[in-house]
C-alpha positions in Angstrom: -28.0 -20.5 -3.4 -28.4 -17.2 -1.5 -27.9 -15.0 -4.6 -31.0 -16.5 -6.3 -33.0 -14.6 -3.6 -32.0 -11.4 -5.4 -32.5 -12.7 -8.9 -28.7 -12.9 -9.4 -27.1 -15.6 -11.6 -23.9 -15.6 -9.5 -22.2 -13.8 -6.6 -21.6 -10.4 -8.2 -18.7 -9.7 -5.9 -16.5 -12.6 -6.8 -13.7 -11.5 -9.0 -13.7 -14.6 -11.2 -15.8 -13.9 -14.3 -16.8 -10.4 -13.2 -16.4 -7.6 -15.8 -14.4 -4.4 -15.4 -16.5 -1.7 -14.0 -15.7 1.7 -15.5 -14.9 4.3 -12.9 -13.3 7.7 -13.4 -10.2 7.1 -11.4 -9.7 3.6 -12.8 -10.3 4.7 -16.4 -7.7 7.5 -15.9 -5.1 4.9 -14.6 -5.8 2.7 -17.6 -5.3 5.6 -20.0 -2.0 6.5 -18.4 -0.8 2.9 -18.6 -1.7 2.8 -22.3 0.2 6.1 -22.8 3.2 4.5 -21.1 3.1 1.5 -23.4 2.3 3.4 -26.6 5.2 5.8 -25.9 7.5 2.9 -25.2 8.8 4.6 -22.0 11.3 2.4 -20.2 9.6 2.3 -16.8 6.3 3.2 -15.0 4.8 2.5 -11.6 1.3 1.6 -10.5 0.9 2.2 -6.8 -2.0 2.0 -4.3 -3.3 0.5 -1.1 -4.0 -3.2 -0.9 -7.3 -4.0 -2.6 -7.4 -0.7 -4.5 -7.9 -2.4 -7.9 -4.4 -2.4 -9.3 -4.5 -5.8 -10.8 -7.8 -5.3 -12.5 -6.8 -1.9 -13.9 -3.5 -3.4 -15.1 -5.4 -6.3 -16.8 -7.7 -3.9 -18.5 -4.8 -1.8 -19.8 -2.9 -4.8 -21.1 -5.9 -6.2 -22.8 -6.4 -2.9 -24.6 -2.7 -2.6 -25.5 -2.4 -6.0 -27.2 -1.2 -5.9 -30.8 0.6 -8.3 -33.1 3.8 -6.2 -32.8 3.9 -6.3 -29.0 5.0 -9.1 -26.7 3.8 -9.2 -23.1 5.2 -11.0 -20.1 3.8 -10.7 -16.6 4.9 -12.3 -13.3 3.7 -11.9 -9.8 6.0 -10.2 -7.4 5.1 -12.9 -4.8 8.1 -15.0 -5.7 11.9 -14.7 -5.4 13.8 -12.6 -7.9 15.3 -15.5 -9.8 11.9 -17.2 -10.2 10.3 -13.9 -11.3 13.0 -13.2 -13.9 12.7 -16.8 -15.2 8.9 -16.5 -15.5 9.2 -13.4 -17.6 11.8 -15.1 -19.8 9.6 -18.2 -20.3 6.5 -16.1 -21.1 8.5 -14.4 -23.9 9.5 -17.8 -25.3 12.9 -17.9 -23.8 14.9 -21.0 -22.9 14.9 -22.2 -19.3 17.9 -20.8 -17.3 20.8 -23.2 -17.1 20.9 -22.8 -13.3 18.4 -21.6 -10.7 20.2 -18.4 -10.0 19.3 -14.7 -10.6 22.1 -14.1 -13.0 21.2 -17.1 -15.1 17.5 -16.1 -15.2 18.5 -12.5 -16.2 20.6 -13.8 -19.1 17.7 -15.9 -20.2 15.4 -12.9 -20.1 17.9 -10.7 -21.9 18.1 -13.3 -24.7 14.4 -13.6 -25.0 14.0 -9.8 -25.2 16.7 -9.7 -27.9 14.8 -12.2 -30.0 11.6 -10.2 -29.7 13.4 -7.0 -30.7 15.0 -8.7 -33.7 11.5 -9.8 -34.8 10.5 -6.1 -34.6 8.2 -6.5 -31.6 8.1 -4.1 -28.7 8.2 -5.8 -25.3 6.2 -5.0 -22.1 7.4 -6.6 -18.9 5.0 -6.5 -15.9 5.7 -7.2 -12.3 2.4 -7.3 -10.4 3.1 -7.2 -6.7 6.1 -6.4 -4.6 9.0 -9.0 -4.8 9.0 -11.6 -2.1 12.6 -10.8 -1.0 11.7 -7.1 -0.7 14.7 -5.9 -2.7 12.6 -3.9 -5.2 15.4 -1.5 -6.1 17.8 -4.3 -7.2 15.1 -6.0 -9.4 13.9 -2.8 -11.0 17.5 -1.6 -11.7 18.1 -4.9 -13.5 14.9 -4.6 -15.5 15.4 -0.9 -16.3 18.9 -1.6 -17.5 17.6 -4.3 -19.8 14.9 -2.0 -21.1 17.4 0.8 -21.9 19.8 -1.7 -23.5 17.3 -3.3 -25.8 15.1 -0.2 -26.7 11.3 -0.3 -27.0 11.0 -2.3 -23.8 8.6 -1.0 -21.1 8.7 -2.2 -17.5 5.6 -1.7 -15.4 5.9 -2.3 -11.7 2.6 -2.6 -9.7 2.6 -2.7 -6.0 1.7 -1.1 -2.7 2.8 2.3 -1.5 5.8 2.2 0.8 9.1 3.9 1.6 11.2 1.3 -0.2 9.1 1.5 -3.3 9.4 5.3 -3.3 13.1 5.2 -2.9 13.5 2.7 -5.7 11.4 4.8 -8.1 13.3 8.0 -7.2 16.7 6.3 -7.7 15.7 4.7 -11.0 14.5 7.3 -13.4 13.7 11.0 -13.3 10.3 11.9 -14.8 9.2 8.2 -14.8 5.4 7.9 -14.7 4.0 7.1 -11.3 0.3 6.3 -11.4 -1.4 6.4 -8.0 -4.6 4.4 -7.4 -6.7 6.5 -5.0 -9.5 5.1 -2.8 -12.9 5.3 -4.4 -15.1 8.3 -3.7 -18.6 7.6 -2.5 -20.0 8.2 -6.0 -17.5 5.8 -7.5 -18.2 3.2 -4.8 -21.9 3.4 -5.5 -21.3 3.0 -9.2 -19.0 0.1 -8.6 -21.6 -1.8 -6.5 -24.4 -1.1 -9.0 -22.2 -2.2 -11.9 -21.3 -5.4 -10.2 -25.0 -6.1 -9.4 -26.1 -5.3 -12.9 -23.4 -7.6 -14.4 -24.9 -10.5 -12.4 -28.5 -9.9 -13.5 -29.9 -7.4 -11.0 -30.2 -3.8 -12.0 -32.1 -2.9 -8.9 -30.2 -0.9 -6.2 -30.2 -3.4 -3.3 -28.2 -1.0 -1.0 -30.0 2.2 0.0 -28.0 5.4 0.5 -27.4 4.8 4.2 -26.3 1.2 3.6 -24.1 2.4 0.8 -22.5 5.0 3.0 -21.6 2.3 5.5 -20.2 0.1 2.8 -18.0 3.0 1.6 -16.8 3.9 5.0 -16.1 0.4 6.3 -14.5 -0.8 3.1 -12.0 2.1 3.2 -13.1 2.9 -0.4 -11.3 -0.1 -1.8 -12.9 -2.5 -4.3 -11.7 -5.5 -2.3 -13.4 -4.2 0.8 -16.6 -3.4 -1.1 -16.6 -6.9 -2.6 -16.2 -8.6 0.8 -18.8 -6.5 2.7 -21.4 -6.4 -0.1 -21.3 -10.1 -0.6 -21.6 -10.9 3.1 -24.4 -8.3 3.5 -26.4 -9.7 0.6 -26.0 -13.3 2.0 -27.2 -12.3 5.4 -30.1 -10.2 4.1 -31.3 -13.1 1.9 -31.3 -15.5 4.8 -33.5 -13.0 6.7 -35.8 -12.7 3.6 -35.2 -9.0 3.3 -35.9 -7.1 0.1 -33.0 -4.7 0.5 -29.9 -4.4 2.7 -30.2 -2.1 5.7 -27.3 -0.1 7.0 -27.2 -1.9 10.4 -26.7 -5.2 8.7 -23.6 -3.9 6.9 -22.3 -2.9 10.4 -23.1 -6.4 11.7 -21.3 -8.3 8.9 -18.3 -6.0 9.1 -17.6 -7.5 12.5 -16.7 -10.8 10.7 -13.9 -9.1 8.8 -10.5 -7.6 9.6 -11.1 -4.0 8.7 -8.5 -1.4 7.8 -7.0 0.3 10.9 -9.2 3.0 12.3 -12.4 1.8 10.6 -15.3 0.1 12.2 -19.0 0.3 13.1 -20.1 2.7 15.8 -19.9 1.5 19.4 
């Protein structure tokens, strides 16, 4: 395999099996999510650009927050509201809804949450990704109402920045915590790439400063973009039997990807 050329045991930029790489902005987001859960606040938002690392940060925070007296349920937003509510209920041990409707799914979730609270457990409900039917406000209003009704229930909504998301948040709760995932700085991007390489068995810096600058620019400072471009660059460089990745090769492979608007190699 191409990664053996670099002394790697796997593709370091595939998310499956890759460890969390500590970065200042991501660690701060994790800390704020933990504060949200520890304080049992009713609702909080994690927002950022596509590929900015929201799911990985969220996973890190939930892992650190797990305790015997807490129950967690997470559902992807890429489904309809009735399916999403039903998934949350099922993950809390609730009975399947008697009908495939939003109201039935919400009743099932409310019952599951009530059982958890009777048992003395706090509840954390997580929606990772914006709902498929795009009616974020209606879904969040329903979940926030449930949280306030039951007490010690925290709703975390992770998704992309957008006008509708902002309007939903503003309408829901004053002073609710809104955590923004910024794009990575050059220093963070460099640390991210090195951390990924090190985790796969290669502590050597395979990208020089100029190549790293191109990676940072063309990726838009997002972990997803860095993963894609770094993996393709290493693959191409290994086939050419290079000992490091030059900056012009990063530009070349970027042409194989759909880059964020306004970004691209020089003409």
